[in-house]
CHARMM-style PDB file with segment names, atoms N, HN, CA, C and O in Angstrom:
ATOM      1  N   MET     1      22.437 -10.853   0.583  1.00  0.00      PROA
ATOM      2  CA  MET     1      22.059 -12.234   0.678  1.00  0.00      PROA
ATOM      3  C   MET     1      21.327 -12.689  -0.583  1.00  0.00      PROA
ATOM      4  O   MET     1      21.625 -13.751  -1.129  1.00  0.00      PROA
ATOM      5  N   TYR     2      20.372 -11.888  -1.042  1.00  0.00      PROA
ATOM      6  HN  TYR     2      20.130 -11.025  -0.598  1.00  0.00      PROA
ATOM      7  CA  TYR     2      19.591 -12.277  -2.214  1.00  0.00      PROA
ATOM      8  C   TYR     2      20.402 -12.237  -3.490  1.00  0.00      PROA
ATOM      9  O   TYR     2      20.019 -12.852  -4.485  1.00  0.00      PROA
ATOM     10  N   GLU     3      21.527 -11.517  -3.480  1.00  0.00      PROA
ATOM     11  HN  GLU     3      21.839 -11.018  -2.671  1.00  0.00      PROA
ATOM     12  CA  GLU     3      22.415 -11.531  -4.643  1.00  0.00      PROA
ATOM     13  C   GLU     3      22.947 -12.940  -4.860  1.00  0.00      PROA
ATOM     14  O   GLU     3      23.256 -13.322  -5.989  1.00  0.00      PROA
ATOM     15  N   ILE     4      23.055 -13.712  -3.786  1.00  0.00      PROA
ATOM     16  HN  ILE     4      22.805 -13.402  -2.869  1.00  0.00      PROA
ATOM     17  CA  ILE     4      23.588 -15.070  -3.866  1.00  0.00      PROA
ATOM     18  C   ILE     4      22.490 -16.072  -4.223  1.00  0.00      PROA
ATOM     19  O   ILE     4      22.676 -16.909  -5.106  1.00  0.00      PROA
ATOM     20  N   ILE     5      21.335 -15.988  -3.532  1.00  0.00      PROA
ATOM     21  HN  ILE     5      21.183 -15.308  -2.814  1.00  0.00      PROA
ATOM     22  CA  ILE     5      20.289 -16.995  -3.758  1.00  0.00      PROA
ATOM     23  C   ILE     5      19.326 -16.614  -4.877  1.00  0.00      PROA
ATOM     24  O   ILE     5      18.536 -17.445  -5.326  1.00  0.00      PROA
ATOM     25  N   GLY     6      19.385 -15.382  -5.324  1.00  0.00      PROA
ATOM     26  HN  GLY     6      20.027 -14.707  -4.959  1.00  0.00      PROA
ATOM     27  CA  GLY     6      18.552 -14.970  -6.448  1.00  0.00      PROA
ATOM     28  C   GLY     6      17.638 -13.811  -6.102  1.00  0.00      PROA
ATOM     29  O   GLY     6      16.905 -13.844  -5.114  1.00  0.00      PROA
ATOM     30  N   LEU     7      17.700 -12.785  -6.940  1.00  0.00      PROA
ATOM     31  HN  LEU     7      18.296 -12.759  -7.743  1.00  0.00      PROA
ATOM     32  CA  LEU     7      16.893 -11.588  -6.703  1.00  0.00      PROA
ATOM     33  C   LEU     7      15.399 -11.854  -6.836  1.00  0.00      PROA
ATOM     34  O   LEU     7      14.591 -11.155  -6.223  1.00  0.00      PROA
ATOM     35  N   ASN     8      15.026 -12.844  -7.619  1.00  0.00      PROA
ATOM     36  HN  ASN     8      15.683 -13.411  -8.117  1.00  0.00      PROA
ATOM     37  CA  ASN     8      13.602 -13.114  -7.822  1.00  0.00      PROA
ATOM     38  C   ASN     8      12.906 -13.576  -6.551  1.00  0.00      PROA
ATOM     39  O   ASN     8      11.679 -13.670  -6.519  1.00  0.00      PROA
ATOM     40  N   ASP     9      13.674 -13.866  -5.498  1.00  0.00      PROA
ATOM     41  HN  ASP     9      14.671 -13.789  -5.524  1.00  0.00      PROA
ATOM     42  CA  ASP     9      13.097 -14.233  -4.208  1.00  0.00      PROA
ATOM     43  C   ASP     9      13.133 -13.076  -3.216  1.00  0.00      PROA
ATOM     44  O   ASP     9      12.612 -13.199  -2.107  1.00  0.00      PROA
ATOM     45  N   ASP    10      13.735 -11.962  -3.596  1.00  0.00      PROA
ATOM     46  HN  ASP    10      14.157 -11.861  -4.497  1.00  0.00      PROA
ATOM     47  CA  ASP    10      13.873 -10.804  -2.707  1.00  0.00      PROA
ATOM     48  C   ASP    10      12.608  -9.956  -2.767  1.00  0.00      PROA
ATOM     49  O   ASP    10      12.255  -9.457  -3.835  1.00  0.00      PROA
ATOM     50  N   PRO    11      11.920  -9.786  -1.642  1.00  0.00      PROA
ATOM     51  CA  PRO    11      10.676  -8.989  -1.640  1.00  0.00      PROA
ATOM     52  C   PRO    11      10.878  -7.553  -2.140  1.00  0.00      PROA
ATOM     53  O   PRO    11      10.002  -7.006  -2.810  1.00  0.00      PROA
ATOM     54  N   LEU    12      12.011  -6.946  -1.825  1.00  0.00      PROA
ATOM     55  HN  LEU    12      12.723  -7.390  -1.280  1.00  0.00      PROA
ATOM     56  CA  LEU    12      12.292  -5.592  -2.296  1.00  0.00      PROA
ATOM     57  C   LEU    12      12.424  -5.566  -3.814  1.00  0.00      PROA
ATOM     58  O   LEU    12      11.844  -4.703  -4.472  1.00  0.00      PROA
ATOM     59  N   TYR    13      13.178  -6.502  -4.370  1.00  0.00      PROA
ATOM     60  HN  TYR    13      13.648  -7.204  -3.836  1.00  0.00      PROA
ATOM     61  CA  TYR    13      13.346  -6.562  -5.823  1.00  0.00      PROA
ATOM     62  C   TYR    13      12.013  -6.823  -6.517  1.00  0.00      PROA
ATOM     63  O   TYR    13      11.731  -6.238  -7.562  1.00  0.00      PROA
ATOM     64  N   ILE    14      11.202  -7.690  -5.946  1.00  0.00      PROA
ATOM     65  HN  ILE    14      11.431  -8.166  -5.097  1.00  0.00      PROA
ATOM     66  CA  ILE    14       9.888  -7.998  -6.528  1.00  0.00      PROA
ATOM     67  C   ILE    14       9.021  -6.743  -6.594  1.00  0.00      PROA
ATOM     68  O   ILE    14       8.338  -6.514  -7.592  1.00  0.00      PROA
ATOM     69  N   LEU    15       9.043  -5.927  -5.533  1.00  0.00      PROA
ATOM     70  HN  LEU    15       9.598  -6.114  -4.722  1.00  0.00      PROA
ATOM     71  CA  LEU    15       8.267  -4.676  -5.539  1.00  0.00      PROA
ATOM     72  C   LEU    15       8.703  -3.762  -6.681  1.00  0.00      PROA
ATOM     73  O   LEU    15       7.867  -3.204  -7.390  1.00  0.00      PROA
ATOM     74  N   ILE    16       9.995  -3.616  -6.852  1.00  0.00      PROA
ATOM     75  HN  ILE    16      10.675  -4.070  -6.276  1.00  0.00      PROA
ATOM     76  CA  ILE    16      10.518  -2.746  -7.910  1.00  0.00      PROA
ATOM     77  C   ILE    16      10.250  -3.345  -9.287  1.00  0.00      PROA
ATOM     78  O   ILE    16       9.873  -2.631 -10.216  1.00  0.00      PROA
ATOM     79  N   ASP    17      10.443  -4.640  -9.414  1.00  0.00      PROA
ATOM     80  HN  ASP    17      10.749  -5.219  -8.658  1.00  0.00      PROA
ATOM     81  CA  ASP    17      10.270  -5.320 -10.694  1.00  0.00      PROA
ATOM     82  C   ASP    17       8.838  -5.262 -11.210  1.00  0.00      PROA
ATOM     83  O   ASP    17       8.617  -5.239 -12.420  1.00  0.00      PROA
ATOM     84  N   THR    18       7.877  -5.237 -10.314  1.00  0.00      PROA
ATOM     85  HN  THR    18       8.057  -5.255  -9.331  1.00  0.00      PROA
ATOM     86  CA  THR    18       6.470  -5.257 -10.726  1.00  0.00      PROA
ATOM     87  C   THR    18       5.858  -3.871 -10.892  1.00  0.00      PROA
ATOM     88  O   THR    18       4.676  -3.750 -11.215  1.00  0.00      PROA
ATOM     89  N   LEU    19       6.654  -2.821 -10.675  1.00  0.00      PROA
ATOM     90  HN  LEU    19       7.614  -2.919 -10.413  1.00  0.00      PROA
ATOM     91  CA  LEU    19       6.133  -1.460 -10.873  1.00  0.00      PROA
ATOM     92  C   LEU    19       5.746  -1.247 -12.330  1.00  0.00      PROA
ATOM     93  O   LEU    19       6.500  -1.588 -13.241  1.00  0.00      PROA
ATOM     94  N   GLN    20       4.584  -0.689 -12.533  1.00  0.00      PROA
ATOM     95  HN  GLN    20       3.971  -0.412 -11.792  1.00  0.00      PROA
ATOM     96  CA  GLN    20       4.125  -0.319 -13.864  1.00  0.00      PROA
ATOM     97  C   GLN    20       4.469   1.147 -14.112  1.00  0.00      PROA
ATOM     98  O   GLN    20       4.719   1.897 -13.169  1.00  0.00      PROA
ATOM     99  N   GLU    21       4.480   1.552 -15.371  1.00  0.00      PROA
ATOM    100  HN  GLU    21       4.276   0.943 -16.137  1.00  0.00      PROA
ATOM    101  CA  GLU    21       4.773   2.944 -15.699  1.00  0.00      PROA
ATOM    102  C   GLU    21       3.774   3.869 -15.013  1.00  0.00      PROA
ATOM    103  O   GLU    21       2.573   3.601 -14.989  1.00  0.00      PROA
ATOM    104  N   ASN    22       4.291   4.963 -14.456  1.00  0.00      PROA
ATOM    105  HN  ASN    22       5.267   5.181 -14.476  1.00  0.00      PROA
ATOM    106  CA  ASN    22       3.520   5.971 -13.719  1.00  0.00      PROA
ATOM    107  C   ASN    22       2.915   5.438 -12.418  1.00  0.00      PROA
ATOM    108  O   ASN    22       1.940   5.996 -11.915  1.00  0.00      PROA
ATOM    109  N   GLU    23       3.481   4.379 -11.881  1.00  0.00      PROA
ATOM    110  HN  GLU    23       4.273   3.926 -12.289  1.00  0.00      PROA
ATOM    111  CA  GLU    23       3.050   3.831 -10.597  1.00  0.00      PROA
ATOM    112  C   GLU    23       4.134   4.119  -9.566  1.00  0.00      PROA
ATOM    113  O   GLU    23       5.319   4.171  -9.895  1.00  0.00      PROA
ATOM    114  N   GLU    24       3.719   4.306  -8.318  1.00  0.00      PROA
ATOM    115  HN  GLU    24       2.757   4.265  -8.050  1.00  0.00      PROA
ATOM    116  CA  GLU    24       4.688   4.526  -7.260  1.00  0.00      PROA
ATOM    117  C   GLU    24       4.341   3.700  -6.038  1.00  0.00      PROA
ATOM    118  O   GLU    24       3.181   3.366  -5.798  1.00  0.00      PROA
ATOM    119  N   ILE    25       5.375   3.376  -5.267  1.00  0.00      PROA
ATOM    120  HN  ILE    25       6.317   3.647  -5.462  1.00  0.00      PROA
ATOM    121  CA  ILE    25       5.209   2.647  -4.021  1.00  0.00      PROA
ATOM    122  C   ILE    25       6.024   3.366  -2.955  1.00  0.00      PROA
ATOM    123  O   ILE    25       6.920   4.149  -3.272  1.00  0.00      PROA
ATOM    124  N   VAL    26       5.714   3.100  -1.704  1.00  0.00      PROA
ATOM    125  HN  VAL    26       4.987   2.464  -1.446  1.00  0.00      PROA
ATOM    126  CA  VAL    26       6.470   3.663  -0.594  1.00  0.00      PROA
ATOM    127  C   VAL    26       7.191   2.520   0.106  1.00  0.00      PROA
ATOM    128  O   VAL    26       6.582   1.529   0.508  1.00  0.00      PROA
ATOM    129  N   ILE    27       8.485   2.680   0.238  1.00  0.00      PROA
ATOM    130  HN  ILE    27       8.980   3.485  -0.089  1.00  0.00      PROA
ATOM    131  CA  ILE    27       9.309   1.720   0.956  1.00  0.00      PROA
ATOM    132  C   ILE    27       9.966   2.488   2.095  1.00  0.00      PROA
ATOM    133  O   ILE    27      10.896   3.268   1.894  1.00  0.00      PROA
ATOM    134  N   GLU    28       9.457   2.244   3.289  1.00  0.00      PROA
ATOM    135  HN  GLU    28       8.701   1.610   3.452  1.00  0.00      PROA
ATOM    136  CA  GLU    28       9.834   3.004   4.480  1.00  0.00      PROA
ATOM    137  C   GLU    28       9.593   4.487   4.200  1.00  0.00      PROA
ATOM    138  O   GLU    28       8.445   4.889   4.010  1.00  0.00      PROA
ATOM    139  N   THR    29      10.635   5.303   4.169  1.00  0.00      PROA
ATOM    140  HN  THR    29      11.567   4.977   4.323  1.00  0.00      PROA
ATOM    141  CA  THR    29      10.440   6.742   3.939  1.00  0.00      PROA
ATOM    142  C   THR    29      10.714   7.150   2.495  1.00  0.00      PROA
ATOM    143  O   THR    29      10.762   8.340   2.185  1.00  0.00      PROA
ATOM    144  N   HSD    30      10.891   6.180   1.618  1.00  0.00      PROA
ATOM    145  HN  HSD    30      10.852   5.213   1.870  1.00  0.00      PROA
ATOM    146  CA  HSD    30      11.272   6.455   0.233  1.00  0.00      PROA
ATOM    147  C   HSD    30      10.108   6.188  -0.721  1.00  0.00      PROA
ATOM    148  O   HSD    30       9.453   5.148  -0.650  1.00  0.00      PROA
ATOM    149  N   ILE    31       9.870   7.131  -1.598  1.00  0.00      PROA
ATOM    150  HN  ILE    31      10.402   7.976  -1.656  1.00  0.00      PROA
ATOM    151  CA  ILE    31       8.894   6.933  -2.669  1.00  0.00      PROA
ATOM    152  C   ILE    31       9.662   6.427  -3.884  1.00  0.00      PROA
ATOM    153  O   ILE    31      10.647   7.033  -4.306  1.00  0.00      PROA
ATOM    154  N   VAL    32       9.206   5.325  -4.435  1.00  0.00      PROA
ATOM    155  HN  VAL    32       8.405   4.833  -4.092  1.00  0.00      PROA
ATOM    156  CA  VAL    32       9.830   4.746  -5.616  1.00  0.00      PROA
ATOM    157  C   VAL    32       8.787   4.756  -6.724  1.00  0.00      PROA
ATOM    158  O   VAL    32       7.678   4.251  -6.546  1.00  0.00      PROA
ATOM    159  N   ARG    33       9.140   5.328  -7.860  1.00  0.00      PROA
ATOM    160  HN  ARG    33      10.040   5.739  -8.005  1.00  0.00      PROA
ATOM    161  CA  ARG    33       8.182   5.374  -8.972  1.00  0.00      PROA
ATOM    162  C   ARG    33       8.882   5.024 -10.268  1.00  0.00      PROA
ATOM    163  O   ARG    33      10.085   5.224 -10.437  1.00  0.00      PROA
ATOM    164  N   LYS    34       8.083   4.496 -11.173  1.00  0.00      PROA
ATOM    165  HN  LYS    34       7.106   4.334 -11.036  1.00  0.00      PROA
ATOM    166  CA  LYS    34       8.587   4.211 -12.518  1.00  0.00      PROA
ATOM    167  C   LYS    34       7.923   5.192 -13.467  1.00  0.00      PROA
ATOM    168  O   LYS    34       6.697   5.245 -13.574  1.00  0.00      PROA
ATOM    169  N   ILE    35       8.751   5.967 -14.155  1.00  0.00      PROA
ATOM    170  HN  ILE    35       9.747   5.923 -14.069  1.00  0.00      PROA
ATOM    171  CA  ILE    35       8.237   6.914 -15.147  1.00  0.00      PROA
ATOM    172  C   ILE    35       9.017   6.727 -16.438  1.00  0.00      PROA
ATOM    173  O   ILE    35      10.244   6.635 -16.441  1.00  0.00      PROA
ATOM    174  N   ASP    36       8.282   6.673 -17.518  1.00  0.00      PROA
ATOM    175  HN  ASP    36       7.285   6.747 -17.516  1.00  0.00      PROA
ATOM    176  CA  ASP    36       8.885   6.533 -18.844  1.00  0.00      PROA
ATOM    177  C   ASP    36       9.977   5.474 -18.815  1.00  0.00      PROA
ATOM    178  O   ASP    36       9.671   4.289 -18.676  1.00  0.00      PROA
ATOM    179  N   LYS    37      11.230   5.862 -18.942  1.00  0.00      PROA
ATOM    180  HN  LYS    37      11.478   6.824 -19.055  1.00  0.00      PROA
ATOM    181  CA  LYS    37      12.331   4.893 -18.991  1.00  0.00      PROA
ATOM    182  C   LYS    37      13.196   4.926 -17.739  1.00  0.00      PROA
ATOM    183  O   LYS    37      14.317   4.417 -17.745  1.00  0.00      PROA
ATOM    184  N   PHE    38      12.679   5.528 -16.655  1.00  0.00      PROA
ATOM    185  HN  PHE    38      11.769   5.942 -16.650  1.00  0.00      PROA
ATOM    186  CA  PHE    38      13.473   5.693 -15.446  1.00  0.00      PROA
ATOM    187  C   PHE    38      12.735   5.198 -14.213  1.00  0.00      PROA
ATOM    188  O   PHE    38      11.509   5.086 -14.193  1.00  0.00      PROA
ATOM    189  N   PHE    39      13.524   4.905 -13.189  1.00  0.00      PROA
ATOM    190  HN  PHE    39      14.520   4.996 -13.206  1.00  0.00      PROA
ATOM    191  CA  PHE    39      13.015   4.647 -11.849  1.00  0.00      PROA
ATOM    192  C   PHE    39      13.493   5.805 -10.986  1.00  0.00      PROA
ATOM    193  O   PHE    39      14.667   6.171 -11.042  1.00  0.00      PROA
ATOM    194  N   GLU    40      12.615   6.381 -10.199  1.00  0.00      PROA
ATOM    195  HN  GLU    40      11.661   6.083 -10.153  1.00  0.00      PROA
ATOM    196  CA  GLU    40      12.969   7.484  -9.316  1.00  0.00      PROA
ATOM    197  C   GLU    40      12.828   7.036  -7.869  1.00  0.00      PROA
ATOM    198  O   GLU    40      11.933   6.269  -7.514  1.00  0.00      PROA
ATOM    199  N   VAL    41      13.746   7.544  -7.044  1.00  0.00      PROA
ATOM    200  HN  VAL    41      14.473   8.167  -7.333  1.00  0.00      PROA
ATOM    201  CA  VAL    41      13.695   7.318  -5.601  1.00  0.00      PROA
ATOM    202  C   VAL    41      13.789   8.686  -4.952  1.00  0.00      PROA
ATOM    203  O   VAL    41      14.698   9.463  -5.246  1.00  0.00      PROA
ATOM    204  N   GLU    42      12.851   8.973  -4.071  1.00  0.00      PROA
ATOM    205  HN  GLU    42      12.113   8.341  -3.832  1.00  0.00      PROA
ATOM    206  CA  GLU    42      12.926  10.265  -3.395  1.00  0.00      PROA
ATOM    207  C   GLU    42      12.359  10.188  -1.993  1.00  0.00      PROA
ATOM    208  O   GLU    42      11.541   9.326  -1.669  1.00  0.00      PROA
ATOM    209  N   ASN    43      12.816  11.109  -1.180  1.00  0.00      PROA
ATOM    210  HN  ASN    43      13.480  11.809  -1.443  1.00  0.00      PROA
ATOM    211  CA  ASN    43      12.257  11.373   0.137  1.00  0.00      PROA
ATOM    212  C   ASN    43      12.539  12.843   0.434  1.00  0.00      PROA
ATOM    213  O   ASN    43      12.834  13.607  -0.486  1.00  0.00      PROA
ATOM    214  N   ASN    44      12.455  13.248   1.678  1.00  0.00      PROA
ATOM    215  HN  ASN    44      12.216  12.628   2.425  1.00  0.00      PROA
ATOM    216  CA  ASN    44      12.663  14.660   2.022  1.00  0.00      PROA
ATOM    217  C   ASN    44      14.097  15.123   1.788  1.00  0.00      PROA
ATOM    218  O   ASN    44      14.352  16.323   1.689  1.00  0.00      PROA
ATOM    219  N   GLU    45      15.031  14.182   1.699  1.00  0.00      PROA
ATOM    220  HN  GLU    45      14.823  13.207   1.779  1.00  0.00      PROA
ATOM    221  CA  GLU    45      16.437  14.545   1.608  1.00  0.00      PROA
ATOM    222  C   GLU    45      17.099  14.248   0.265  1.00  0.00      PROA
ATOM    223  O   GLU    45      18.196  14.741   0.003  1.00  0.00      PROA
ATOM    224  N   LEU    46      16.457  13.452  -0.591  1.00  0.00      PROA
ATOM    225  HN  LEU    46      15.566  13.052  -0.379  1.00  0.00      PROA
ATOM    226  CA  LEU    46      17.116  13.079  -1.839  1.00  0.00      PROA
ATOM    227  C   LEU    46      16.117  12.860  -2.956  1.00  0.00      PROA
ATOM    228  O   LEU    46      14.926  12.650  -2.727  1.00  0.00      PROA
ATOM    229  N   HSD    47      16.635  12.915  -4.167  1.00  0.00      PROA
ATOM    230  HN  HSD    47      17.603  13.085  -4.354  1.00  0.00      PROA
ATOM    231  CA  HSD    47      15.863  12.591  -5.368  1.00  0.00      PROA
ATOM    232  C   HSD    47      16.856  12.057  -6.390  1.00  0.00      PROA
ATOM    233  O   HSD    47      17.669  12.802  -6.937  1.00  0.00      PROA
ATOM    234  N   GLU    48      16.777  10.759  -6.636  1.00  0.00      PROA
ATOM    235  HN  GLU    48      16.116  10.154  -6.192  1.00  0.00      PROA
ATOM    236  CA  GLU    48      17.699  10.099  -7.550  1.00  0.00      PROA
ATOM    237  C   GLU    48      16.908   9.401  -8.649  1.00  0.00      PROA
ATOM    238  O   GLU    48      15.767   8.991  -8.436  1.00  0.00      PROA
ATOM    239  N   SER    49      17.512   9.268  -9.817  1.00  0.00      PROA
ATOM    240  HN  SER    49      18.439   9.602  -9.991  1.00  0.00      PROA
ATOM    241  CA  SER    49      16.863   8.518 -10.898  1.00  0.00      PROA
ATOM    242  C   SER    49      17.852   7.492 -11.454  1.00  0.00      PROA
ATOM    243  O   SER    49      19.066   7.692 -11.440  1.00  0.00      PROA
ATOM    244  N   PHE    50      17.289   6.394 -11.941  1.00  0.00      PROA
ATOM    245  HN  PHE    50      16.302   6.231 -11.952  1.00  0.00      PROA
ATOM    246  CA  PHE    50      18.081   5.273 -12.427  1.00  0.00      PROA
ATOM    247  C   PHE    50      17.488   4.759 -13.721  1.00  0.00      PROA
ATOM    248  O   PHE    50      16.267   4.728 -13.875  1.00  0.00      PROA
ATOM    249  N   LYS    51      18.328   4.359 -14.646  1.00  0.00      PROA
ATOM    250  HN  LYS    51      19.320   4.384 -14.521  1.00  0.00      PROA
ATOM    251  CA  LYS    51      17.849   3.815 -15.915  1.00  0.00      PROA
ATOM    252  C   LYS    51      17.472   2.349 -15.803  1.00  0.00      PROA
ATOM    253  O   LYS    51      16.685   1.848 -16.605  1.00  0.00      PROA
ATOM    254  N   SER    52      18.026   1.656 -14.817  1.00  0.00      PROA
ATOM    255  HN  SER    52      18.666   2.063 -14.165  1.00  0.00      PROA
ATOM    256  CA  SER    52      17.728   0.228 -14.699  1.00  0.00      PROA
ATOM    257  C   SER    52      17.139  -0.092 -13.330  1.00  0.00      PROA
ATOM    258  O   SER    52      17.444   0.570 -12.338  1.00  0.00      PROA
ATOM    259  N   LYS    53      16.302  -1.105 -13.294  1.00  0.00      PROA
ATOM    260  HN  LYS    53      16.054  -1.642 -14.100  1.00  0.00      PROA
ATOM    261  CA  LYS    53      15.691  -1.496 -12.025  1.00  0.00      PROA
ATOM    262  C   LYS    53      16.711  -2.105 -11.080  1.00  0.00      PROA
ATOM    263  O   LYS    53      16.558  -1.998  -9.864  1.00  0.00      PROA
ATOM    264  N   ILE    54      17.751  -2.743 -11.610  1.00  0.00      PROA
ATOM    265  HN  ILE    54      17.876  -2.830 -12.598  1.00  0.00      PROA
ATOM    266  CA  ILE    54      18.756  -3.330 -10.730  1.00  0.00      PROA
ATOM    267  C   ILE    54      19.562  -2.244 -10.020  1.00  0.00      PROA
ATOM    268  O   ILE    54      19.910  -2.403  -8.850  1.00  0.00      PROA
ATOM    269  N   LYS    55      19.863  -1.148 -10.709  1.00  0.00      PROA
ATOM    270  HN  LYS    55      19.580  -1.019 -11.659  1.00  0.00      PROA
ATOM    271  CA  LYS    55      20.559  -0.035 -10.060  1.00  0.00      PROA
ATOM    272  C   LYS    55      19.668   0.617  -9.013  1.00  0.00      PROA
ATOM    273  O   LYS    55      20.136   0.984  -7.935  1.00  0.00      PROA
ATOM    274  N   CYS    56      18.400   0.759  -9.325  1.00  0.00      PROA
ATOM    275  HN  CYS    56      18.020   0.461 -10.201  1.00  0.00      PROA
ATOM    276  CA  CYS    56      17.431   1.295  -8.369  1.00  0.00      PROA
ATOM    277  C   CYS    56      17.362   0.382  -7.145  1.00  0.00      PROA
ATOM    278  O   CYS    56      17.395   0.850  -6.007  1.00  0.00      PROA
ATOM    279  N   TYR    57      17.266  -0.908  -7.390  1.00  0.00      PROA
ATOM    280  HN  TYR    57      17.238  -1.288  -8.314  1.00  0.00      PROA
ATOM    281  CA  TYR    57      17.214  -1.894  -6.307  1.00  0.00      PROA
ATOM    282  C   TYR    57      18.440  -1.790  -5.408  1.00  0.00      PROA
ATOM    283  O   TYR    57      18.311  -1.733  -4.185  1.00  0.00      PROA
ATOM    284  N   ARG    58      19.614  -1.763  -6.002  1.00  0.00      PROA
ATOM    285  HN  ARG    58      19.718  -1.809  -6.996  1.00  0.00      PROA
ATOM    286  CA  ARG    58      20.856  -1.714  -5.210  1.00  0.00      PROA
ATOM    287  C   ARG    58      20.946  -0.432  -4.391  1.00  0.00      PROA
ATOM    288  O   ARG    58      21.438  -0.448  -3.263  1.00  0.00      PROA
ATOM    289  N   PHE    59      20.474   0.677  -4.954  1.00  0.00      PROA
ATOM    290  HN  PHE    59      20.075   0.690  -5.871  1.00  0.00      PROA
ATOM    291  CA  PHE    59      20.483   1.943  -4.222  1.00  0.00      PROA
ATOM    292  C   PHE    59      19.569   1.861  -2.999  1.00  0.00      PROA
ATOM    293  O   PHE    59      19.982   2.212  -1.894  1.00  0.00      PROA
ATOM    294  N   ILE    60      18.344   1.407  -3.187  1.00  0.00      PROA
ATOM    295  HN  ILE    60      18.009   1.122  -4.084  1.00  0.00      PROA
ATOM    296  CA  ILE    60      17.401   1.315  -2.073  1.00  0.00      PROA
ATOM    297  C   ILE    60      17.878   0.290  -1.054  1.00  0.00      PROA
ATOM    298  O   ILE    60      17.798   0.529   0.151  1.00  0.00      PROA
ATOM    299  N   ASP    61      18.368  -0.832  -1.522  1.00  0.00      PROA
ATOM    300  HN  ASP    61      18.433  -1.026  -2.500  1.00  0.00      PROA
ATOM    301  CA  ASP    61      18.882  -1.858  -0.619  1.00  0.00      PROA
ATOM    302  C   ASP    61      20.006  -1.290   0.232  1.00  0.00      PROA
ATOM    303  O   ASP    61      20.085  -1.570   1.428  1.00  0.00      PROA
ATOM    304  N   GLY    62      20.878  -0.493  -0.381  1.00  0.00      PROA
ATOM    305  HN  GLY    62      20.814  -0.265  -1.353  1.00  0.00      PROA
ATOM    306  CA  GLY    62      21.946   0.140   0.362  1.00  0.00      PROA
ATOM    307  C   GLY    62      21.428   1.120   1.401  1.00  0.00      PROA
ATOM    308  O   GLY    62      21.947   1.174   2.516  1.00  0.00      PROA
ATOM    309  N   LEU    63      20.410   1.896   1.047  1.00  0.00      PROA
ATOM    310  HN  LEU    63      19.988   1.853   0.141  1.00  0.00      PROA
ATOM    311  CA  LEU    63      19.816   2.823   2.001  1.00  0.00      PROA
ATOM    312  C   LEU    63      19.204   2.082   3.184  1.00  0.00      PROA
ATOM    313  O   LEU    63      19.384   2.485   4.333  1.00  0.00      PROA
ATOM    314  N   LEU    64      18.493   1.016   2.910  1.00  0.00      PROA
ATOM    315  HN  LEU    64      18.346   0.688   1.977  1.00  0.00      PROA
ATOM    316  CA  LEU    64      17.823   0.270   3.971  1.00  0.00      PROA
ATOM    317  C   LEU    64      18.812  -0.466   4.858  1.00  0.00      PROA
ATOM    318  O   LEU    64      18.579  -0.604   6.059  1.00  0.00      PROA
ATOM    319  N   ASN    65      19.900  -0.934   4.292  1.00  0.00      PROA
ATOM    320  HN  ASN    65      20.089  -0.821   3.316  1.00  0.00      PROA
ATOM    321  CA  ASN    65      20.910  -1.651   5.080  1.00  0.00      PROA
ATOM    322  C   ASN    65      21.855  -0.724   5.805  1.00  0.00      PROA
ATOM    323  O   ASN    65      22.586  -1.159   6.696  1.00  0.00      PROA
ATOM    324  N   PHE    66      21.856   0.555   5.440  1.00  0.00      PROA
ATOM    325  HN  PHE    66      21.263   0.908   4.716  1.00  0.00      PROA
ATOM    326  CA  PHE    66      22.714   1.547   6.085  1.00  0.00      PROA
ATOM    327  C   PHE    66      22.204   1.913   7.470  1.00  0.00      PROA
ATOM    328  O   PHE    66      22.982   2.277   8.353  1.00  0.00      PROA
ATOM    329  N   ARG    67      20.882   1.812   7.655  1.00  0.00      PROA
ATOM    330  HN  ARG    67      20.251   1.517   6.939  1.00  0.00      PROA
ATOM    331  CA  ARG    67      20.269   2.229   8.923  1.00  0.00      PROA
ATOM    332  C   ARG    67      20.876   1.525  10.089  1.00  0.00      PROA
ATOM    333  OT1 ARG    67      20.476   1.760  11.229  1.00  0.00      PROA
TER     334      ARG     67
END
């Protein structure tokens, strides 16, 4: 939905966009952190890294919408 009306209004995208280097947040069961030039997403079952915040956003959005 936010892909149509604009990501800058999406609360999930805003959380990822405002992450500072070496900062982490928890989104449901996922830890999201920004380190150096990457965004990492991890929980007990996965650990993924992304070079761009939009790819990180789409991955987490997909996980949350899969439930």
